[in-house]
N, CA, C and O atoms as CSV, one atom per row, in Angstrom:
chain,resi,resn,atom,element,x,y,z
A,1,MET,N,N,-122.188,43.439,2.317
A,1,MET,CA,C,-121.109,44.262,1.831
A,1,MET,C,C,-119.939,43.431,1.349
A,1,MET,O,O,-119.232,43.830,0.424
A,2,GLY,N,N,-119.732,42.297,1.958
A,2,GLY,CA,C,-118.649,41.453,1.551
A,2,GLY,C,C,-118.949,40.732,0.261
A,2,GLY,O,O,-118.051,40.141,-0.339
A,3,ASN,N,N,-120.172,40.767,-0.173
A,3,ASN,CA,C,-120.585,40.061,-1.377
A,3,ASN,C,C,-120.473,41.010,-2.570
A,3,ASN,O,O,-121.209,41.992,-2.663
A,4,PHE,N,N,-119.547,40.707,-3.478
A,4,PHE,CA,C,-119.330,41.558,-4.649
A,4,PHE,C,C,-120.062,40.954,-5.821
A,4,PHE,O,O,-119.779,39.826,-6.227
A,5,SER,N,N,-121.006,41.703,-6.370
A,5,SER,CA,C,-121.813,41.182,-7.459
A,5,SER,C,C,-121.627,42.065,-8.682
A,5,SER,O,O,-121.709,43.291,-8.593
A,6,LEU,N,N,-121.374,41.431,-9.831
A,6,LEU,CA,C,-121.207,42.180,-11.068
A,6,LEU,C,C,-122.529,42.680,-11.605
A,6,LEU,O,O,-122.564,43.520,-12.504
A,7,HIS,N,N,-123.593,42.178,-11.068
A,7,HIS,CA,C,-124.902,42.533,-11.605
A,7,HIS,C,C,-125.425,43.856,-11.068
A,7,HIS,O,O,-126.360,44.425,-11.631
A,8,SER,N,N,-124.851,44.339,-10.016
A,8,SER,CA,C,-125.387,45.597,-9.501
A,8,SER,C,C,-124.876,46.749,-10.370
A,8,SER,O,O,-123.764,46.703,-10.896
A,9,LEU,N,N,-125.677,47.736,-10.502
A,9,LEU,CA,C,-125.349,48.902,-11.325
A,9,LEU,C,C,-124.123,49.630,-10.795
A,9,LEU,O,O,-123.282,50.090,-11.568
A,10,LYS,N,N,-124.028,49.729,-9.517
A,10,LYS,CA,C,-122.905,50.425,-8.891
A,10,LYS,C,C,-121.589,49.735,-9.246
A,10,LYS,O,O,-120.616,50.415,-9.572
A,11,ASN,N,N,-121.534,48.432,-9.194
A,11,ASN,CA,C,-120.307,47.692,-9.504
A,11,ASN,C,C,-119.968,47.777,-10.989
A,11,ASN,O,O,-118.797,47.911,-11.345
A,12,ARG,N,N,-120.957,47.702,-11.845
A,12,ARG,CA,C,-120.707,47.813,-13.284
A,12,ARG,C,C,-120.173,49.194,-13.651
A,12,ARG,O,O,-119.267,49.298,-14.478
A,13,VAL,N,N,-120.707,50.241,-13.064
A,13,VAL,CA,C,-120.235,51.610,-13.318
A,13,VAL,C,C,-118.797,51.767,-12.817
A,13,VAL,O,O,-117.968,52.390,-13.480
A,14,ALA,N,N,-118.510,51.203,-11.653
A,14,ALA,CA,C,-117.149,51.288,-11.103
A,14,ALA,C,C,-116.146,50.586,-12.015
A,14,ALA,O,O,-115.054,51.102,-12.252
A,15,ILE,N,N,-116.514,49.411,-12.528
A,15,ILE,CA,C,-115.614,48.669,-13.424
A,15,ILE,C,C,-115.432,49.417,-14.740
A,15,ILE,O,O,-114.312,49.500,-15.245
A,16,VAL,N,N,-116.493,49.956,-15.299
A,16,VAL,CA,C,-116.397,50.707,-16.556
A,16,VAL,C,C,-115.524,51.942,-16.354
A,16,VAL,O,O,-114.678,52.238,-17.198
A,17,LEU,N,N,-115.709,52.657,-15.270
A,17,LEU,CA,C,-114.879,53.844,-14.991
A,17,LEU,C,C,-113.421,53.456,-14.790
A,17,LEU,O,O,-112.519,54.126,-15.293
A,18,LEU,N,N,-113.193,52.387,-14.065
A,18,LEU,CA,C,-111.833,51.923,-13.828
A,18,LEU,C,C,-111.154,51.532,-15.147
A,18,LEU,O,O,-110.017,51.934,-15.394
A,19,LEU,N,N,-111.827,50.765,-15.982
A,19,LEU,CA,C,-111.258,50.360,-17.276
A,19,LEU,C,C,-111.089,51.550,-18.221
A,19,LEU,O,O,-110.099,51.632,-18.947
A,20,SER,N,N,-112.053,52.468,-18.210
A,20,SER,CA,C,-111.943,53.623,-19.104
A,20,SER,C,C,-110.840,54.576,-18.654
A,20,SER,O,O,-110.416,55.435,-19.427
A,21,THR,N,N,-110.384,54.441,-17.453
A,21,THR,CA,C,-109.252,55.254,-16.976
A,21,THR,C,C,-107.929,54.540,-17.214
A,21,THR,O,O,-106.966,55.163,-17.660
A,22,ILE,N,N,-107.867,53.256,-16.927
A,22,ILE,CA,C,-106.610,52.501,-17.012
A,22,ILE,C,C,-106.202,52.245,-18.461
A,22,ILE,O,O,-105.028,52.404,-18.794
A,23,ILE,N,N,-107.118,51.859,-19.319
A,23,ILE,CA,C,-106.787,51.517,-20.711
A,23,ILE,C,C,-106.172,52.705,-21.450
A,23,ILE,O,O,-105.133,52.514,-22.081
A,24,PRO,N,N,-106.734,53.919,-21.421
A,24,PRO,CA,C,-106.080,55.038,-22.111
A,24,PRO,C,C,-104.712,55.387,-21.515
A,24,PRO,O,O,-103.793,55.748,-22.250
A,25,LEU,N,N,-104.571,55.280,-20.185
A,25,LEU,CA,C,-103.272,55.566,-19.565
A,25,LEU,C,C,-102.209,54.567,-20.019
A,25,LEU,O,O,-101.086,54.952,-20.343
A,26,VAL,N,N,-102.567,53.293,-20.042
A,26,VAL,CA,C,-101.622,52.265,-20.476
A,26,VAL,C,C,-101.280,52.452,-21.949
A,26,VAL,O,O,-100.113,52.353,-22.326
A,27,LEU,N,N,-102.265,52.716,-22.777
A,27,LEU,CA,C,-102.009,52.918,-24.212
A,27,LEU,C,C,-101.154,54.149,-24.461
A,27,LEU,O,O,-100.183,54.082,-25.214
A,28,SER,N,N,-101.496,55.266,-23.844
A,28,SER,CA,C,-100.705,56.485,-24.071
A,28,SER,C,C,-99.298,56.338,-23.504
A,28,SER,O,O,-98.342,56.838,-24.098
A,29,GLY,N,N,-99.155,55.665,-22.371
A,29,GLY,CA,C,-97.816,55.410,-21.817
A,29,GLY,C,C,-96.995,54.526,-22.718
A,29,GLY,O,O,-95.815,54.795,-22.944
A,30,GLY,N,N,-97.599,53.471,-23.239
A,30,GLY,CA,C,-96.881,52.567,-24.141
A,30,GLY,C,C,-96.484,53.241,-25.435
A,30,GLY,O,O,-95.357,53.093,-25.907
A,31,ILE,N,N,-97.408,53.975,-25.999
A,31,ILE,CA,C,-97.103,54.695,-27.246
A,31,ILE,C,C,-96.005,55.724,-27.008
A,31,ILE,O,O,-95.099,55.851,-27.831
A,32,SER,N,N,-96.065,56.453,-25.912
A,32,SER,CA,C,-95.037,57.446,-25.585
A,32,SER,C,C,-93.678,56.788,-25.399
A,32,SER,O,O,-92.669,57.286,-25.898
A,33,TYR,N,N,-93.651,55.669,-24.679
A,33,TYR,CA,C,-92.390,54.969,-24.429
A,33,TYR,C,C,-91.746,54.520,-25.739
A,33,TYR,O,O,-90.557,54.749,-25.960
A,34,PHE,N,N,-92.529,53.884,-26.605
A,34,PHE,CA,C,-91.970,53.392,-27.870
A,34,PHE,C,C,-91.586,54.533,-28.804
A,34,PHE,O,O,-90.615,54.416,-29.551
A,35,SER,N,N,-92.328,55.626,-28.775
A,35,SER,CA,C,-91.976,56.787,-29.605
A,35,SER,C,C,-90.670,57.406,-29.141
A,35,SER,O,O,-89.795,57.694,-29.957
A,36,ILE,N,N,-90.531,57.611,-27.848
A,36,ILE,CA,C,-89.302,58.211,-27.310
A,36,ILE,C,C,-88.106,57.293,-27.564
A,36,ILE,O,O,-87.030,57.765,-27.932
A,37,THR,N,N,-88.287,55.992,-27.370
A,37,THR,CA,C,-87.206,55.036,-27.623
A,37,THR,C,C,-86.786,55.076,-29.081
A,37,THR,O,O,-85.592,55.068,-29.382
A,38,SER,N,N,-87.743,55.118,-29.981
A,38,SER,CA,C,-87.436,55.164,-31.417
A,38,SER,C,C,-86.699,56.448,-31.783
A,38,SER,O,O,-85.730,56.421,-32.542
A,39,ILE,N,N,-87.161,57.563,-31.242
A,39,ILE,CA,C,-86.517,58.856,-31.535
A,39,ILE,C,C,-85.080,58.855,-31.033
A,39,ILE,O,O,-84.178,59.294,-31.745
A,40,LEU,N,N,-84.853,58.364,-29.808
A,40,LEU,CA,C,-83.495,58.340,-29.254
A,40,LEU,C,C,-82.580,57.402,-30.040
A,40,LEU,O,O,-81.416,57.729,-30.271
A,41,GLU,N,N,-83.088,56.248,-30.450
A,41,GLU,CA,C,-82.262,55.330,-31.245
A,41,GLU,C,C,-81.886,55.955,-32.581
A,41,GLU,O,O,-80.744,55.838,-33.026
A,42,ASN,N,N,-82.844,56.617,-33.221
A,42,ASN,CA,C,-82.541,57.280,-34.496
A,42,ASN,C,C,-81.533,58.400,-34.302
A,42,ASN,O,O,-80.640,58.593,-35.127
A,43,LYS,N,N,-81.679,59.138,-33.206
A,43,LYS,CA,C,-80.749,60.237,-32.935
A,43,LYS,C,C,-79.343,59.702,-32.700
A,43,LYS,O,O,-78.371,60.277,-33.191
A,44,ILE,N,N,-79.228,58.615,-31.961
A,44,ILE,CA,C,-77.915,58.011,-31.704
A,44,ILE,C,C,-77.318,57.483,-33.004
A,44,ILE,O,O,-76.138,57.703,-33.274
A,45,GLN,N,N,-78.115,56.794,-33.807
A,45,GLN,CA,C,-77.614,56.258,-35.075
A,45,GLN,C,C,-77.169,57.382,-36.007
A,45,GLN,O,O,-76.128,57.279,-36.655
A,46,ASN,N,N,-77.955,58.450,-36.074
A,46,ASN,CA,C,-77.579,59.582,-36.923
A,46,ASN,C,C,-76.308,60.249,-36.413
A,46,ASN,O,O,-75.470,60.676,-37.206
A,47,GLY,N,N,-76.163,60.339,-35.094
A,47,GLY,CA,C,-74.952,60.929,-34.519
A,47,GLY,C,C,-73.721,60.105,-34.830
A,47,GLY,O,O,-72.681,60.656,-35.193
A,48,VAL,N,N,-73.823,58.793,-34.694
A,48,VAL,CA,C,-72.699,57.912,-35.000
A,48,VAL,C,C,-72.375,57.978,-36.490
A,48,VAL,O,O,-71.206,58.045,-36.871
A,49,HIS,N,N,-73.396,57.961,-37.322
A,49,HIS,CA,C,-73.187,58.031,-38.781
A,49,HIS,C,C,-72.507,59.345,-39.152
A,49,HIS,O,O,-71.576,59.356,-39.958
A,50,SER,N,N,-72.962,60.443,-38.574
A,50,SER,CA,C,-72.365,61.750,-38.859
A,50,SER,C,C,-70.910,61.798,-38.392
A,50,SER,O,O,-70.050,62.335,-39.090
A,51,ASN,N,N,-70.638,61.240,-37.217
A,51,ASN,CA,C,-69.275,61.224,-36.701
A,51,ASN,C,C,-68.363,60.395,-37.602
A,51,ASN,O,O,-67.240,60.808,-37.892
A,52,LEU,N,N,-68.829,59.240,-38.041
A,52,LEU,CA,C,-68.035,58.409,-38.939
A,52,LEU,C,C,-67.784,59.106,-40.271
A,52,LEU,O,O,-66.705,58.972,-40.848
A,53,LYS,N,N,-68.771,59.847,-40.760
A,53,LYS,CA,C,-68.598,60.589,-42.012
A,53,LYS,C,C,-67.507,61.653,-41.851
A,53,LYS,O,O,-66.684,61.844,-42.746
A,54,GLN,N,N,-67.506,62.347,-40.700
A,54,GLN,CA,C,-66.480,63.364,-40.436
A,54,GLN,C,C,-65.089,62.721,-40.359
A,54,GLN,O,O,-64.118,63.275,-40.874
A,55,VAL,N,N,-64.998,61.552,-39.715
A,55,VAL,CA,C,-63.710,60.849,-39.625
A,55,VAL,C,C,-63.251,60.429,-41.013
A,55,VAL,O,O,-62.065,60.521,-41.331
A,56,GLN,N,N,-64.183,59.969,-41.840
A,56,GLN,CA,C,-63.838,59.567,-43.204
A,56,GLN,C,C,-63.304,60.764,-43.995
A,56,GLN,O,O,-62.287,60.654,-44.680
A,57,ILE,N,N,-63.980,61.887,-43.900
A,57,ILE,CA,C,-63.537,63.094,-44.620
A,57,ILE,C,C,-62.164,63.526,-44.135
A,57,ILE,O,O,-61.299,63.877,-44.938
A,58,SER,N,N,-61.963,63.501,-42.827
A,58,SER,CA,C,-60.676,63.888,-42.251
A,58,SER,C,C,-59.567,62.946,-42.717
A,58,SER,O,O,-58.469,63.392,-43.049
A,59,LEU,N,N,-59.852,61.652,-42.743
A,59,LEU,CA,C,-58.858,60.675,-43.174
A,59,LEU,C,C,-58.512,60.851,-44.652
A,59,LEU,O,O,-57.343,60.768,-45.030
A,60,VAL,N,N,-59.508,61.091,-45.475
A,60,VAL,CA,C,-59.261,61.308,-46.914
A,60,VAL,C,C,-58.399,62.556,-47.106
A,60,VAL,O,O,-57.469,62.548,-47.912
A,61,ASN,N,N,-58.703,63.626,-46.372
A,61,ASN,CA,C,-57.908,64.854,-46.475
A,61,ASN,C,C,-56.475,64.633,-46.007
A,61,ASN,O,O,-55.537,65.127,-46.633
A,62,THR,N,N,-56.298,63.898,-44.916
A,62,THR,CA,C,-54.952,63.621,-44.410
A,62,THR,C,C,-54.156,62.797,-45.411
A,62,THR,O,O,-52.978,63.065,-45.649
A,63,LEU,N,N,-54.801,61.792,-45.996
A,63,LEU,CA,C,-54.101,60.978,-46.996
A,63,LEU,C,C,-53.750,61.796,-48.239
A,63,LEU,O,O,-52.688,61.600,-48.828
A,64,ALA,N,N,-54.624,62.697,-48.635
A,64,ALA,CA,C,-54.321,63.570,-49.775
A,64,ALA,C,C,-53.136,64.475,-49.454
A,64,ALA,O,O,-52.271,64.694,-50.301
A,65,ASN,N,N,-53.098,65.000,-48.234
A,65,ASN,CA,C,-51.959,65.841,-47.817
A,65,ASN,C,C,-50.667,65.035,-47.798
A,65,ASN,O,O,-49.626,65.511,-48.251
A,66,LEU,N,N,-50.733,63.816,-47.274
A,66,LEU,CA,C,-49.539,62.965,-47.252
A,66,LEU,C,C,-49.052,62.656,-48.664
A,66,LEU,O,O,-47.848,62.648,-48.919
A,67,ASN,N,N,-49.970,62.406,-49.566
A,67,ASN,CA,C,-49.599,62.144,-50.954
A,67,ASN,C,C,-48.912,63.360,-51.567
A,67,ASN,O,O,-47.884,63.237,-52.232
A,68,HIS,N,N,-49.497,64.539,-51.332
A,68,HIS,CA,C,-48.921,65.764,-51.886
A,68,HIS,C,C,-47.520,66.014,-51.319
A,68,HIS,O,O,-46.597,66.348,-52.062
A,69,VAL,N,N,-47.369,65.853,-50.029
A,69,VAL,CA,C,-46.069,66.088,-49.395
A,69,VAL,C,C,-45.054,65.047,-49.854
A,69,VAL,O,O,-43.899,65.385,-50.112
A,70,SER,N,N,-45.466,63.795,-49.957
A,70,SER,CA,C,-44.519,62.767,-50.399
A,70,SER,C,C,-44.051,63.026,-51.830
A,70,SER,O,O,-42.909,62.724,-52.176
A,71,GLN,N,N,-44.937,63.587,-52.666
A,71,GLN,CA,C,-44.516,63.933,-54.026
A,71,GLN,C,C,-43.498,65.066,-54.017
A,71,GLN,O,O,-42.582,65.082,-54.839
A,72,GLN,N,N,-43.652,66.013,-53.093
A,72,GLN,CA,C,-42.687,67.105,-52.994
A,72,GLN,C,C,-41.344,66.612,-52.463
A,72,GLN,O,O,-40.291,67.070,-52.908
A,73,LEU,N,N,-41.383,65.682,-51.515
A,73,LEU,CA,C,-40.151,65.214,-50.880
A,73,LEU,C,C,-39.457,64.110,-51.661
A,73,LEU,O,O,-38.287,63.827,-51.401
A,74,ALA,N,N,-40.139,63.477,-52.610
A,74,ALA,CA,C,-39.530,62.406,-53.398
A,74,ALA,C,C,-38.392,62.971,-54.240
A,74,ALA,O,O,-38.325,64.175,-54.489
A,75,PHE,N,N,-37.488,62.075,-54.680
A,75,PHE,CA,C,-36.316,62.548,-55.414
A,75,PHE,C,C,-36.661,63.242,-56.723
A,75,PHE,O,O,-35.872,64.049,-57.213
A,76,ASN,N,N,-37.813,62.950,-57.294
A,76,ASN,CA,C,-38.205,63.672,-58.503
A,76,ASN,C,C,-39.144,64.835,-58.176
A,76,ASN,O,O,-39.654,65.489,-59.085
A,77,GLY,N,N,-39.374,65.096,-56.898
A,77,GLY,CA,C,-40.219,66.213,-56.484
A,77,GLY,C,C,-39.403,67.482,-56.314
A,77,GLY,O,O,-38.189,67.480,-56.520
A,78,THR,N,N,-40.055,68.541,-55.947
A,78,THR,CA,C,-39.407,69.850,-55.815
A,78,THR,C,C,-38.241,69.816,-54.840
A,78,THR,O,O,-37.121,70.176,-55.203
A,79,VAL,N,N,-38.485,69.391,-53.619
A,79,VAL,CA,C,-37.438,69.366,-52.595
A,79,VAL,C,C,-36.479,68.217,-52.867
A,79,VAL,O,O,-35.278,68.339,-52.622
A,80,GLY,N,N,-36.997,67.108,-53.369
A,80,GLY,CA,C,-36.153,65.948,-53.655
A,80,GLY,C,C,-35.071,66.237,-54.684
A,80,GLY,O,O,-33.946,65.752,-54.560
A,81,ARG,N,N,-35.403,67.016,-55.686
A,81,ARG,CA,C,-34.383,67.392,-56.695
A,81,ARG,C,C,-33.281,68.222,-56.062
A,81,ARG,O,O,-32.102,68.043,-56.367
A,82,ASP,N,N,-33.672,69.137,-55.174
A,82,ASP,CA,C,-32.659,69.942,-54.472
A,82,ASP,C,C,-31.790,69.055,-53.585
A,82,ASP,O,O,-30.584,69.281,-53.481
A,83,LEU,N,N,-32.385,68.054,-52.946
A,83,LEU,CA,C,-31.612,67.144,-52.113
A,83,LEU,C,C,-30.620,66.354,-52.962
A,83,LEU,O,O,-29.478,66.143,-52.552
A,84,SER,N,N,-31.049,65.923,-54.128
A,84,SER,CA,C,-30.154,65.200,-55.027
A,84,SER,C,C,-28.961,66.073,-55.409
A,84,SER,O,O,-27.821,65.610,-55.405
A,85,LYS,N,N,-29.230,67.350,-55.740
A,85,LYS,CA,C,-28.135,68.294,-56.046
A,85,LYS,C,C,-27.240,68.485,-54.833
A,85,LYS,O,O,-26.016,68.530,-54.952
A,86,TYR,N,N,-27.866,68.597,-53.655
A,86,TYR,CA,C,-27.126,68.820,-52.413
A,86,TYR,C,C,-26.156,67.674,-52.141
A,86,TYR,O,O,-25.007,67.903,-51.764
A,87,LEU,N,N,-26.618,66.444,-52.334
A,87,LEU,CA,C,-25.772,65.287,-52.053
A,87,LEU,C,C,-24.622,65.154,-53.041
A,87,LEU,O,O,-23.584,64.585,-52.702
A,88,GLU,N,N,-24.787,65.670,-54.260
A,88,GLU,CA,C,-23.743,65.572,-55.285
A,88,GLU,C,C,-22.800,66.769,-55.292
A,88,GLU,O,O,-21.767,66.736,-55.960
A,89,MET,N,N,-23.141,67.825,-54.557
A,89,MET,CA,C,-22.404,69.091,-54.616
A,89,MET,C,C,-21.092,69.017,-53.827
A,89,MET,O,O,-21.031,68.439,-52.743
A,90,ASP,N,N,-20.039,69.623,-54.408
A,90,ASP,CA,C,-18.732,69.652,-53.746
A,90,ASP,C,C,-18.430,71.025,-53.148
A,90,ASP,O,O,-17.738,71.113,-52.134
A,91,ASP,N,N,-18.935,72.091,-53.757
A,91,ASP,CA,C,-18.691,73.456,-53.274
A,91,ASP,C,C,-19.417,73.652,-51.936
A,91,ASP,O,O,-20.647,73.637,-51.885
A,92,LEU,N,N,-18.651,73.835,-50.860
A,92,LEU,CA,C,-19.232,73.920,-49.527
A,92,LEU,C,C,-20.130,75.142,-49.348
A,92,LEU,O,O,-21.147,75.064,-48.658
A,93,PHE,N,N,-19.772,76.260,-49.956
A,93,PHE,CA,C,-20.584,77.469,-49.827
A,93,PHE,C,C,-21.959,77.267,-50.476
A,93,PHE,O,O,-22.993,77.555,-49.874
A,94,LEU,N,N,-21.946,76.761,-51.728
A,94,LEU,CA,C,-23.211,76.511,-52.428
A,94,LEU,C,C,-24.011,75.400,-51.742
A,94,LEU,O,O,-25.241,75.444,-51.698
A,95,LYS,N,N,-23.305,74.415,-51.212
A,95,LYS,CA,C,-23.968,73.315,-50.515
A,95,LYS,C,C,-24.673,73.830,-49.255
A,95,LYS,O,O,-25.787,73.413,-48.939
A,96,ASP,N,N,-24.007,74.738,-48.546
A,96,ASP,CA,C,-24.615,75.319,-47.341
A,96,ASP,C,C,-25.857,76.129,-47.700
A,96,ASP,O,O,-26.890,76.014,-47.039
A,97,ARG,N,N,-25.756,76.952,-48.752
A,97,ARG,CA,C,-26.924,77.741,-49.180
A,97,ARG,C,C,-28.089,76.857,-49.602
A,97,ARG,O,O,-29.235,77.103,-49.226
A,98,LEU,N,N,-27.786,75.823,-50.386
A,98,LEU,CA,C,-28.818,74.902,-50.825
A,98,LEU,C,C,-29.398,74.129,-49.633
A,98,LEU,O,O,-30.600,73.867,-49.585
A,99,GLY,N,N,-28.551,73.773,-48.690
A,99,GLY,CA,C,-29.014,73.080,-47.478
A,99,GLY,C,C,-29.982,73.941,-46.686
A,99,GLY,O,O,-30.986,73.440,-46.180
A,100,LYS,N,N,-29.693,75.232,-46.574
A,100,LYS,CA,C,-30.610,76.138,-45.864
A,100,LYS,C,C,-31.938,76.264,-46.615
A,100,LYS,O,O,-33.003,76.338,-46.001
A,101,GLU,N,N,-31.862,76.287,-47.942
A,101,GLU,CA,C,-33.093,76.361,-48.741
A,101,GLU,C,C,-33.932,75.090,-48.567
A,101,GLU,O,O,-35.153,75.154,-48.423
A,102,ILE,N,N,-33.263,73.949,-48.584
A,102,ILE,CA,C,-33.976,72.685,-48.374
A,102,ILE,C,C,-34.604,72.671,-46.985
A,102,ILE,O,O,-35.759,72.277,-46.823
A,103,GLN,N,N,-33.835,73.104,-45.979
A,103,GLN,CA,C,-34.357,73.139,-44.611
A,103,GLN,C,C,-35.581,74.055,-44.514
A,103,GLN,O,O,-36.560,73.724,-43.844
A,104,ASN,N,N,-35.518,75.200,-45.184
A,104,ASN,CA,C,-36.667,76.112,-45.195
A,104,ASN,C,C,-37.879,75.464,-45.869
A,104,ASN,O,O,-39.007,75.612,-45.397
A,105,ASN,N,N,-37.646,74.749,-46.965
A,105,ASN,CA,C,-38.744,74.076,-47.653
A,105,ASN,C,C,-39.363,72.976,-46.785
A,105,ASN,O,O,-40.585,72.832,-46.744
A,106,VAL,N,N,-38.527,72.207,-46.096
A,106,VAL,CA,C,-39.039,71.154,-45.212
A,106,VAL,C,C,-39.835,71.779,-44.069
A,106,VAL,O,O,-40.908,71.289,-43.717
A,107,ASN,N,N,-39.311,72.862,-43.487
A,107,ASN,CA,C,-40.039,73.555,-42.418
A,107,ASN,C,C,-41.369,74.106,-42.927
A,107,ASN,O,O,-42.382,74.027,-42.232
A,108,HIS,N,N,-41.365,74.660,-44.133
A,108,HIS,CA,C,-42.586,75.207,-44.723
A,108,HIS,C,C,-43.616,74.093,-44.966
A,108,HIS,O,O,-44.800,74.259,-44.674
A,109,ILE,N,N,-43.157,72.974,-45.495
A,109,ILE,CA,C,-44.052,71.837,-45.738
A,109,ILE,C,C,-44.653,71.365,-44.424
A,109,ILE,O,O,-45.854,71.105,-44.342
A,110,ASN,N,N,-43.824,71.255,-43.401
A,110,ASN,CA,C,-44.331,70.783,-42.109
A,110,ASN,C,C,-45.281,71.806,-41.480
A,110,ASN,O,O,-46.275,71.429,-40.859
A,111,PHE,N,N,-44.985,73.079,-41.637
A,111,PHE,CA,C,-45.847,74.120,-41.064
A,111,PHE,C,C,-47.218,74.139,-41.737
A,111,PHE,O,O,-48.235,74.325,-41.069
A,112,THR,N,N,-47.247,73.949,-43.040
A,112,THR,CA,C,-48.523,73.991,-43.761
A,112,THR,C,C,-49.294,72.669,-43.675
A,112,THR,O,O,-50.453,72.597,-44.083
A,113,ASN,N,N,-48.658,71.635,-43.148
A,113,ASN,CA,C,-49.303,70.331,-42.963
A,113,ASN,C,C,-49.040,69.844,-41.536
A,113,ASN,O,O,-48.253,68.917,-41.341
A,114,PRO,N,N,-49.676,70.444,-40.550
A,114,PRO,CA,C,-49.353,70.113,-39.156
A,114,PRO,C,C,-49.721,68.685,-38.746
A,114,PRO,O,O,-49.252,68.209,-37.712
A,115,ASP,N,N,-50.541,68.000,-39.524
A,115,ASP,CA,C,-50.916,66.633,-39.175
A,115,ASP,C,C,-49.813,65.625,-39.476
A,115,ASP,O,O,-49.920,64.463,-39.084
A,116,LEU,N,N,-48.759,66.049,-40.163
A,116,LEU,CA,C,-47.709,65.117,-40.563
A,116,LEU,C,C,-46.845,64.643,-39.409
A,116,LEU,O,O,-46.430,63.484,-39.386
A,117,GLY,N,N,-46.573,65.495,-38.473
A,117,GLY,CA,C,-45.624,65.143,-37.423
A,117,GLY,C,C,-44.218,65.510,-37.866
A,117,GLY,O,O,-44.017,66.519,-38.541
A,118,ARG,N,N,-43.260,64.698,-37.491
A,118,ARG,CA,C,-41.855,64.976,-37.823
A,118,ARG,C,C,-41.592,64.729,-39.308
A,118,ARG,O,O,-42.079,63.754,-39.881
A,119,THR,N,N,-40.818,65.624,-39.923
A,119,THR,CA,C,-40.483,65.496,-41.333
A,119,THR,C,C,-38.976,65.631,-41.487
A,119,THR,O,O,-38.386,66.608,-41.026
A,120,PHE,N,N,-38.348,64.640,-42.141
A,120,PHE,CA,C,-36.912,64.684,-42.407
A,120,PHE,C,C,-36.583,63.623,-43.450
A,120,PHE,O,O,-37.416,62.781,-43.785
A,121,TYR,N,N,-35.360,63.678,-43.954
A,121,TYR,CA,C,-34.872,62.660,-44.876
A,121,TYR,C,C,-34.038,61.667,-44.067
A,121,TYR,O,O,-33.115,62.047,-43.347
A,122,TYR,N,N,-34.384,60.393,-44.200
A,122,TYR,CA,C,-33.701,59.339,-43.461
A,122,TYR,C,C,-32.955,58.447,-44.441
A,122,TYR,O,O,-33.510,58.009,-45.449
A,123,PHE,N,N,-31.677,58.182,-44.128
A,123,PHE,CA,C,-30.854,57.309,-44.953
A,123,PHE,C,C,-30.648,56.001,-44.202
A,123,PHE,O,O,-29.959,55.963,-43.183
A,124,ALA,N,N,-31.252,54.928,-44.712
A,124,ALA,CA,C,-31.232,53.646,-44.009
A,124,ALA,C,C,-29.835,53.041,-43.963
A,124,ALA,O,O,-29.468,52.397,-42.980
A,125,ASP,N,N,-29.051,53.247,-45.028
A,125,ASP,CA,C,-27.728,52.618,-45.062
A,125,ASP,C,C,-26.817,53.148,-43.959
A,125,ASP,O,O,-26.038,52.385,-43.389
A,126,THR,N,N,-26.900,54.432,-43.650
A,126,THR,CA,C,-26.070,55.017,-42.588
A,126,THR,C,C,-26.869,55.253,-41.309
A,126,THR,O,O,-26.316,55.690,-40.300
A,127,GLN,N,N,-28.141,54.970,-41.351
A,127,GLN,CA,C,-29.056,55.202,-40.227
A,127,GLN,C,C,-28.928,56.635,-39.694
A,127,GLN,O,O,-28.856,56.876,-38.489
A,128,SER,N,N,-28.904,57.563,-40.640
A,128,SER,CA,C,-28.820,58.973,-40.265
A,128,SER,C,C,-29.939,59.735,-40.970
A,128,SER,O,O,-30.553,59.250,-41.920
A,129,TYR,N,N,-30.173,60.917,-40.480
A,129,TYR,CA,C,-31.197,61.749,-41.105
A,129,TYR,C,C,-30.666,63.169,-41.273
A,129,TYR,O,O,-29.783,63.621,-40.544
A,130,VAL,N,N,-31.239,63.854,-42.262
A,130,VAL,CA,C,-30.864,65.251,-42.524
A,130,VAL,C,C,-32.117,66.074,-42.661
A,130,VAL,O,O,-33.192,65.556,-42.965
A,131,PHE,N,N,-31.972,67.330,-42.437
A,131,PHE,CA,C,-33.045,68.331,-42.580
A,131,PHE,C,C,-34.289,68.005,-41.731
A,131,PHE,O,O,-35.405,67.970,-42.248
A,132,PRO,N,N,-34.085,67.768,-40.438
A,132,PRO,CA,C,-35.274,67.575,-39.605
A,132,PRO,C,C,-35.999,68.907,-39.436
A,132,PRO,O,O,-35.366,69.963,-39.417
A,133,ASP,N,N,-37.301,68.858,-39.316
A,133,ASP,CA,C,-38.031,70.106,-39.089
A,133,ASP,C,C,-37.793,70.546,-37.648
A,133,ASP,O,O,-37.667,69.716,-36.748
A,134,HIS,N,N,-37.736,71.813,-37.449
A,134,HIS,CA,C,-37.513,72.356,-36.109
A,134,HIS,C,C,-38.790,72.970,-35.553
A,134,HIS,O,O,-38.764,73.656,-34.531
A,135,GLY,N,N,-39.904,72.723,-36.227
A,135,GLY,CA,C,-41.179,73.318,-35.805
A,135,GLY,C,C,-41.816,72.611,-34.633
A,135,GLY,O,O,-42.732,73.153,-34.016
A,136,GLN,N,N,-41.348,71.389,-34.300
A,136,GLN,CA,C,-42.004,70.649,-33.212
A,136,GLN,C,C,-41.006,70.273,-32.157
A,136,GLN,O,O,-41.367,69.647,-31.161
């Protein structure tokens, strides 16, 4: 019994059965492992790519909004022209009315573009600002 011989039929059948069981299990396990790993890597890569695409779209939209708002607030823009008139105006009553209109326009711009944050006109020479938005 202690003598193991490959020549006996019983031992050859046992080895063939053992190999015919182990080889398919190892192959199917290996194929499954590599398939699942590949699928997960592709899913992660697609998720990261999709997320980056969304960030890119969001950034492009934010920059477009900033460009549009800066054109409105510039001195040759809609609100900027009113500010230029406001700064040159001497009549206090008309200046107050125009100031309220400018303030309403700045508030409206900030309300329709919530990603901007604080919006106001800043004068570097006097380190002062006018028409801050009151929405935040």
